[in-house]
C-alpha positions as CSV (number, residue, x, y, z in Angstrom):
1,M,45.1,99.8,69.7
2,T,46.0,96.9,67.9
3,N,47.3,96.8,64.4
4,R,45.5,94.4,62.6
5,S,47.2,94.7,59.3
6,E,50.2,93.4,61.8
7,N,47.9,90.9,63.8
8,P,44.9,90.1,62.0
9,V,41.7,88.7,63.6
10,I,40.7,85.6,62.7
11,S,37.3,84.4,63.2
12,M,34.9,81.3,62.0
13,E,32.1,82.8,59.7
14,G,29.5,79.7,59.5
15,A,30.5,76.3,59.3
16,G,32.7,76.0,56.5
17,S,34.3,79.5,56.0
18,V,37.0,81.6,58.1
19,L,37.4,85.2,57.8
20,L,40.8,87.1,58.3
21,D,40.4,91.0,58.9
22,A,43.2,92.8,58.6
23,A,41.4,96.4,58.0
24,D,42.5,99.0,60.2
25,A,40.8,102.2,59.8
26,V,42.5,103.4,56.7
27,F,42.8,101.2,53.8
28,S,46.3,99.8,53.0
29,P,47.2,99.0,49.5
30,A,50.3,97.2,51.5
31,T,48.0,95.0,53.2
32,Q,45.6,94.5,50.1
33,E,48.8,93.0,48.2
34,R,49.3,90.4,51.5
35,I,45.8,89.3,51.1
36,W,46.2,88.5,47.5
37,A,49.3,86.5,48.5
38,V,47.6,84.5,51.3
39,A,44.6,84.1,49.3
40,K,46.9,82.5,46.4
41,A,48.9,80.5,48.9
42,M,45.8,78.9,50.8
43,R,44.0,77.8,47.5
44,A,46.8,75.2,47.6
45,V,45.8,73.9,51.1
46,D,43.8,70.4,51.0
47,G,40.4,71.0,51.7
48,V,40.2,74.7,51.0
49,R,37.3,75.1,48.3
50,E,37.9,78.9,47.6
51,T,39.4,81.9,48.5
52,V,37.5,85.6,48.4
53,P,39.8,88.7,49.2
54,G,37.8,91.3,50.3
55,M,39.2,95.5,51.0
56,N,41.9,94.1,53.7
57,N,40.2,91.0,54.5
58,L,39.9,87.5,53.3
59,M,37.5,84.8,53.6
60,V,38.6,81.1,53.0
61,V,35.6,78.7,52.2
62,F,36.9,75.0,53.1
63,D,35.5,71.6,53.4
64,P,35.2,71.0,57.5
65,V,35.5,67.3,56.7
66,A,38.8,67.7,54.8
67,I,40.5,70.0,57.3
68,A,39.3,70.9,60.6
69,P,38.6,74.6,61.6
70,D,41.5,75.1,64.2
71,K,44.1,73.6,61.8
72,L,43.0,76.1,59.1
73,E,43.1,78.8,61.1
74,R,46.7,78.1,62.4
75,K,47.8,77.5,58.6
76,L,46.0,80.9,57.7
77,D,48.0,82.5,60.5
78,A,51.2,81.2,59.8
79,A,50.6,82.4,55.9
80,W,49.8,86.0,56.9
81,H,53.0,86.4,58.9
82,D,55.5,84.1,57.0
83,I,54.7,84.8,53.6
84,V,56.5,87.3,51.2
85,P,53.8,88.9,48.9
86,D,54.7,89.9,45.5
87,A,53.0,92.8,43.6
88,I,50.4,91.4,41.1
89,A,51.2,92.4,37.4
90,G,47.7,93.8,36.5
91,R,46.6,95.3,33.6
92,E,45.9,99.0,32.7
93,I,42.7,99.4,31.3
94,E,40.8,102.6,30.5
95,V,37.3,103.2,31.3
96,P,35.4,105.7,29.1
97,V,32.7,107.7,31.2
98,A,29.7,110.1,30.9
99,Y,29.7,112.3,33.9
100,G,26.4,114.2,35.0
101,G,23.5,114.3,33.5
102,A,20.3,111.8,33.5
103,T,23.3,108.7,34.2
104,G,25.1,110.8,36.7
105,E,22.6,112.3,39.0
106,D,24.6,112.6,42.0
107,L,27.4,114.7,40.6
108,A,26.0,118.2,41.4
109,A,25.2,116.6,45.0
110,L,28.3,115.4,45.7
111,A,30.5,118.6,44.1
112,Q,28.3,120.5,46.6
113,H,29.1,118.0,49.5
114,C,32.7,118.7,48.6
115,G,32.8,122.3,48.2
116,L,34.0,121.6,44.5
117,T,32.5,122.6,41.1
118,P,31.2,119.6,39.0
119,E,34.1,120.5,36.4
120,E,36.7,119.6,39.4
121,V,34.9,116.7,40.8
122,V,35.6,115.2,37.5
123,R,38.9,116.2,37.1
124,R,39.9,114.9,40.1
125,H,37.8,111.5,39.6
126,S,39.2,111.1,36.0
127,E,43.1,112.0,37.0
128,A,43.0,109.4,39.7
129,H,45.1,106.2,39.6
130,Y,43.0,103.2,40.8
131,S,43.7,99.7,41.6
132,V,41.0,96.8,41.6
133,A,41.2,95.9,45.5
134,A,38.8,93.1,45.0
135,V,36.1,91.9,42.9
136,G,32.7,90.7,44.7
137,A,29.7,91.6,46.5
138,M,27.8,91.2,43.0
139,P,29.1,89.2,39.7
140,G,32.2,91.7,38.3
141,F,31.5,94.5,41.0
142,V,34.9,96.1,41.7
143,Y,35.7,98.1,44.7
144,L,38.4,100.4,43.7
145,S,41.2,101.9,46.0
146,G,42.8,105.2,45.2
147,L,39.8,107.8,45.1
148,D,41.0,111.2,46.0
149,P,40.2,111.6,49.5
150,S,38.5,115.1,48.8
151,L,35.7,113.2,47.1
152,A,34.7,110.9,49.6
153,M,31.1,111.1,50.7
154,P,29.0,108.6,52.9
155,R,26.7,106.3,51.6
156,R,22.9,107.2,51.0
157,A,21.0,106.7,54.2
158,V,18.1,104.9,51.6
159,P,19.4,102.8,49.1
160,R,18.2,103.3,45.6
161,M,16.3,100.0,44.7
162,K,17.6,100.3,41.0
163,V,21.0,101.6,39.9
164,E,21.4,100.9,36.4
165,I,24.5,99.0,34.7
166,G,28.0,100.7,33.9
167,S,27.1,103.7,36.8
168,V,30.1,105.1,38.0
169,I,29.8,105.4,41.3
170,I,31.3,106.5,44.9
171,G,30.4,105.3,48.4
172,G,32.5,106.6,51.2
173,A,36.0,106.4,50.4
174,Q,35.9,104.0,47.7
175,A,34.8,104.3,44.0
176,G,33.4,101.2,41.7
177,I,31.4,100.6,38.7
178,M,28.2,98.9,38.5
179,P,28.1,95.5,36.9
180,V,24.6,95.0,36.7
181,T,21.4,96.7,37.3
182,A,20.6,96.3,41.4
183,P,20.2,98.1,44.2
184,S,23.0,100.5,46.0
185,G,23.5,103.0,48.4
186,W,26.5,104.5,46.2
187,H,26.4,108.0,44.4
188,I,26.0,107.9,40.9
189,I,28.3,110.6,39.1
190,G,28.3,109.0,35.3
191,R,28.0,105.8,33.3
192,T,30.3,104.0,31.0
193,E,29.0,101.6,28.2
194,M,32.0,98.9,29.0
195,T,30.5,95.4,30.1
196,L,32.0,94.7,33.2
197,F,30.4,91.0,33.3
198,D,29.4,88.2,30.7
199,P,28.4,84.9,32.1
200,S,29.1,83.9,28.1
201,R,32.5,85.1,28.2
202,E,35.9,83.6,29.8
203,P,36.6,84.8,32.0
204,P,33.0,86.4,32.8
205,A,34.6,89.5,34.7
206,A,36.5,92.2,32.9
207,F,38.3,93.2,35.9
208,R,40.3,91.0,38.4
209,P,42.4,92.4,41.8
210,G,45.2,94.0,40.8
211,D,44.3,95.4,37.7
212,R,44.8,99.4,37.3
213,I,42.4,101.7,36.2
214,R,42.1,105.1,34.8
215,F,38.7,106.9,34.2
216,R,38.5,108.9,30.6
217,A,35.9,111.7,30.7
218,E,34.1,111.8,27.2
219,R,31.8,114.4,28.4
220,I,30.4,116.4,31.4
221,E,26.7,117.2,31.2
222,L,25.7,119.7,34.1
């Protein structure tokens, strides 16, 4: 089987964007650091409009009039293999959370799925060290690596149409926080009052890739 972290798949995504997919079966922090470094390098290429890091993948948006797609793909491949990534000096941020109760309605179900007590779920969730791997999907939404594997749970088969702003959530092997009220199939285990996205603020998003997050349990409602 091809190791994508060593030989990523590069493909066109429409007329003006290219996707570099370096994701293997398990999320790799080292691969993510390379994603960040390549994203930074590609922003300096003439014709590139934007770079959007994802979870072990990278979208490069470009002007096809300014740079030919095949030339961009060659530059992207060369950057991936030649670049020496530097660890991003992210910030340490504490996020207070009220777990369970009406604003953490899936805590009990998650605990049952994992074979743990709700208190143990909270302990493992709040003691883990998280890194902001990517920001996207919706304004200010953070994809967090570092979730304790014992807390992983497949996303809901039928997404909720309204998950409230500030909801602290788990989806598969990832953790996240809702920056706005929107549909989601992730499981809700708590809520924070921290504002993740404010269009009047500069920058609007509270977190950026490389930031390190710790959740602090303010209370648990069973």
